[in-house]
C-alpha positions in Angstrom: -23.7 61.7 43.0 -24.0 62.7 39.4 -20.3 62.1 38.9 -20.6 58.6 40.3 -23.5 57.8 38.0 -21.5 59.1 35.0 -18.6 56.9 36.0 -20.8 53.8 36.4 -22.3 54.5 32.9 -18.9 54.8 31.4 -17.9 51.4 33.0 -21.0 49.8 31.5 -20.2 51.3 28.1 -16.7 49.9 28.3 -18.0 46.5 29.4 -20.4 46.4 26.5 -17.6 47.3 24.2 -15.4 44.5 25.5 -18.3 42.0 25.2 -18.9 42.9 21.5 -15.1 42.7 20.8 -14.9 39.3 22.4 -16.6 37.8 19.4 -13.9 39.1 17.1 -10.7 37.2 16.1 -8.9 40.5 16.8 -9.9 40.6 20.5 -7.0 41.8 22.7 -7.3 39.4 25.6 -4.3 40.8 27.5 -5.7 44.3 27.4 -9.1 42.9 28.5 -7.5 41.1 31.5 -5.8 44.4 32.5 -9.1 46.3 32.3 -10.8 43.7 34.5 -8.1 43.9 37.1 -8.1 47.7 37.2 -11.3 48.0 39.2 -13.6 45.4 40.8 -16.5 47.2 39.3 -15.2 46.3 35.8 -15.7 42.5 36.4 -19.2 43.0 37.8 -20.2 45.2 34.9 -18.9 42.7 32.3 -20.6 39.8 33.9 -23.9 41.7 34.0 -23.6 42.7 30.3 -22.7 39.1 29.2 -25.5 37.5 31.1 -28.0 40.0 30.0 -27.0 39.4 26.4 -27.6 35.7 26.8 -31.0 36.2 28.6 -32.1 38.3 25.7 -30.9 35.8 23.2 -32.9 33.1 25.0 -36.0 35.3 24.6 -35.3 36.2 21.0 -38.5 34.8 19.5 -40.7 36.6 22.1 -38.8 39.9 21.5 -39.1 39.7 17.7 -42.9 39.5 18.1 -42.8 43.0 19.7 -40.8 44.6 16.9 -43.1 46.8 14.7 -43.9 45.3 11.3 -42.8 48.5 9.5 -39.2 48.3 10.8 -36.6 48.7 8.2 -35.5 45.3 7.0 -31.8 44.5 7.3 -30.2 42.5 4.5 -30.2 38.8 5.0 -26.8 37.4 6.1 -24.8 34.9 4.0 -25.8 31.3 4.6 -24.4 29.9 7.8 -23.3 33.2 9.2 -24.8 34.7 12.4 -27.1 37.6 12.1 -27.0 40.0 15.0 -29.1 43.1 15.8 -28.0 45.3 18.6 -29.8 48.2 20.2 -28.0 50.6 22.4 -29.9 53.0 24.6 -29.7 55.2 27.7 -26.6 56.2 29.6 -24.5 56.5 26.5 -24.2 52.9 25.2 -25.9 50.7 27.8 -26.5 47.3 26.3 -30.2 46.7 25.8 -30.3 43.6 23.5 -28.4 41.3 21.3 -30.2 38.8 19.0 -28.5 36.1 17.0 -30.3 34.5 14.2 -28.4 31.3 13.3 -29.2 29.3 10.2 -30.2 25.8 11.3 -28.9 22.8 9.5 -30.9 20.9 7.0 -33.6 18.6 8.5 -34.2 15.0 7.5 -37.9 13.8 7.6 -38.3 10.8 9.9 -39.9 8.8 7.2 -36.6 8.5 5.3 -34.9 6.6 8.1 -34.2 2.9 7.9 -34.7 0.5 10.9 -31.9 2.4 12.5 -29.9 5.4 11.2 -26.5 6.6 12.2 -25.8 10.3 12.1 -22.2 11.6 12.1 -21.2 15.2 11.9 -17.9 16.9 11.1 -17.4 20.5 12.0 -20.9 21.6 11.2 -24.0 20.2 13.0 -27.4 19.2 11.8 -31.0 18.9 13.0 -32.9 15.6 13.0 -36.7 15.9 12.9 -38.7 13.1 14.5 -42.2 12.3 13.1 -43.9 13.3 16.4 -42.7 16.8 16.2 -39.7 16.3 18.4 -36.2 17.3 17.2 -32.5 16.7 17.9 -29.9 19.4 17.2 -26.7 17.4 16.8 -23.5 19.4 17.2 -20.3 19.1 15.3 -18.0 16.1 15.7 -20.9 14.1 17.2 -22.5 10.7 16.5 -25.7 9.0 17.4 -27.8 6.0 16.2 -31.6 6.5 16.0 -34.0 3.6 15.9 -36.7 3.8 13.3 -39.5 3.7 15.9 -37.9 6.8 17.5 -38.0 5.3 21.0 -34.3 4.3 21.2 -31.2 6.4 20.7 -27.6 5.5 21.2 -25.2 8.5 21.5 -21.6 7.5 21.3 -19.9 10.9 21.3 -20.3 14.7 21.0 -23.1 17.0 21.9 -26.8 17.3 21.2 -29.8 19.3 22.2 -33.0 17.3 22.5 -36.5 18.9 22.3 -38.8 15.9 23.0 -42.6 16.1 23.2 -44.2 14.6 26.2 -46.0 11.3 25.3 -47.0 9.1 28.3 -47.5 6.1 25.9 -43.9 6.2 24.7 -40.9 4.8 26.5 -38.0 6.6 24.9 -34.5 5.6 26.1 -31.2 7.4 25.3 -28.1 5.3 26.1 -24.6 6.6 26.1 -22.9 3.5 27.5 -22.3 5.3 30.8 -25.9 6.5 31.5 -29.5 5.8 30.4 -32.0 8.6 30.1 -35.7 7.9 30.5 -39.1 9.6 31.3 -38.4 12.1 28.6 -40.7 15.0 27.7 -38.4 17.9 28.0 -35.6 20.0 26.5 -32.0 19.2 27.5 -28.4 19.0 26.4 -26.4 15.8 26.4 -22.7 15.9 26.1 -20.7 12.6 25.7 -16.9 13.2 26.0 -15.4 10.2 27.7 -14.7 9.9 30.6 -17.2 12.7 31.1 -21.0 12.7 30.5 -23.1 15.7 31.1 -26.9 16.1 31.1 -28.4 19.7 31.5 -32.2 20.3 31.6 -33.8 23.6 30.5 -37.5 22.4 30.6 -39.3 19.6 32.3 -37.6 16.7 34.0 -36.0 13.3 33.2 -34.5 10.3 34.8 -30.7 9.6 34.5 -29.4 6.2 35.5 -25.6 5.8 35.7 -24.3 2.4 34.8 -24.5 0.2 37.9 -26.2 3.1 39.7 -29.6 4.2 40.9 -31.9 6.6 38.9 -31.4 10.3 39.4 -34.3 12.7 38.8 -33.0 15.8 37.0 -35.3 18.9 36.8 -35.1 22.1 34.8 -32.2 24.4 35.8 -30.0 21.5 36.9 -27.0 19.8 35.4 -25.5 16.3 36.1 -21.8 15.7 35.5 -20.6 12.1 35.6 -16.9 11.1 35.7 -16.6 7.5 34.7 -13.0 7.2 36.0 -13.8 8.3 39.5 -17.5 7.3 39.5 -18.5 10.7 40.8 -21.9 12.0 39.8 -22.3 15.7 40.6 -25.6 17.7 40.4 -25.2 21.5 39.9 -27.5 24.4 39.2 -27.4 25.4 35.5 -29.2 28.6 34.2 -31.8 27.5 31.7 -30.5 30.1 29.3 -27.2 28.2 29.3 -28.7 25.0 28.0 -28.4 24.8 24.3 -26.5 28.1 24.1 -23.7 26.3 22.3 -25.9 26.3 19.2 -25.3 30.1 19.1 -21.6 29.6 19.6 -21.6 30.5 23.3 -20.9 28.9 26.6 -22.8 30.6 29.4 -21.9 30.5 33.1 -23.5 32.0 36.2 -21.5 31.4 39.3 -20.3 28.1 37.9 -17.2 26.2 39.4 -14.0 26.2 37.3 -14.1 22.4 37.3 -17.3 22.4 35.3 -15.9 25.1 32.9 -12.8 23.1 32.3 -14.9 20.1 31.1 -16.6 22.2 28.5 -13.5 24.0 27.4 -11.7 20.6 27.0 -14.4 19.3 24.7 -14.3 22.3 22.3 -10.5 22.8 22.4 -9.6 19.2 21.9 -7.3 19.3 24.9 -7.4 17.3 28.1 -7.7 19.8 30.9 -7.3 19.2 34.6 -7.8 21.7 37.4 -5.7 22.2 40.6 -8.0 21.0 43.4 -7.2 24.3 45.3 -9.0 26.3 42.6 -11.6 23.7 41.4 -14.4 25.6 43.1 -13.4 29.0 41.9 -16.6 30.5 40.5 -17.1 32.1 37.1 -19.9 34.1 35.5 -19.9 35.3 32.0 -20.0 34.1 28.4 -17.3 32.4 26.4 -17.3 32.5 22.6 -16.6 29.1 21.2 -15.3 29.9 17.7 -13.0 27.0 16.7 -12.2 26.3 20.4 -8.6 27.5 20.2 -9.2 30.7 22.2 -11.4 29.4 24.9 -8.5 28.9 27.4 -7.3 32.5 26.8 -10.8 33.7 27.6 -10.9 31.7 30.8 -7.5 33.0 32.0 -8.6 36.6 31.1 -11.8 36.2 33.2 -10.3 34.4 36.2 -7.1 34.7 38.2 -5.7 31.4 36.8 -3.0 30.4 34.3 -2.7 27.4 31.9 0.3 25.2 32.1 0.4 23.4 28.8 2.3 20.3 27.8 1.4 19.0 24.4 -2.4 18.4 24.5 -2.5 18.3 28.3 -3.4 21.5 30.2 -3.5 22.1 33.9 -5.2 25.2 35.3 -3.5 26.6 38.4 -3.7 29.8 40.4 -2.1 32.7 38.7 1.1 34.0 40.3 
């Protein structure tokens, strides 16, 4: 029994090591894939470490309040660079926590807006502060138009995380051209990457109405994916910790279908990705590091038994031979 426990502890340590290494540009994805395939326990251990890491990140503020005030201060990171603290304890190097403190973009007071203001971002994002205390974290390569009254938003492309205060007297509407979002007093992600539109809710609930469709009530822990070409609107479960995780440079999945993962990877990699229908429901758990988007596909093929057939900017994911 003791030998089995030691072996399990070693596997956890190795999984933690691979998870830390995955954030590095020098990550050896082929060696990682070989390690995953060597023992079924390896994949389970890695998934557990990656998801635990994200859960702790989601609870970062609560955890920081428990840290004694006389802790030794770490030097502040350079502006714009992530600051991570890691604690390793028990069983050798079992992962206990990973916190990322990310510098937020400059905020613009709502009073400086004209009757309507257009926000466009390049590679870096920004935060837009509304006068009622609500906020919008606009990701890179994104665009939205905000009305001066704060009750009308047009998002034409990209990704944003909305933290909107509940106000029964206000009728806020967000329009993407393919959907309208109403009844807002919640936290949610909105991704506009034609022909796909995604809404994922981490707190509260909201109403999503597809163009020429009926309203859909979306509650916390759920994600709606709309394909304008096919007209399909699919509701899936989405861990609340995964909503907004892109702001820390991560994409988090817990038993998510490959078809959903491919949509996300396509947005960040700039490639049009399709999935062989035979593997579209293949499930994935784990955390992908976004970086500049160029290594997302290699992370997916390392985690799942799939390969990427690439032709120019078009990629098709098929079952690995």
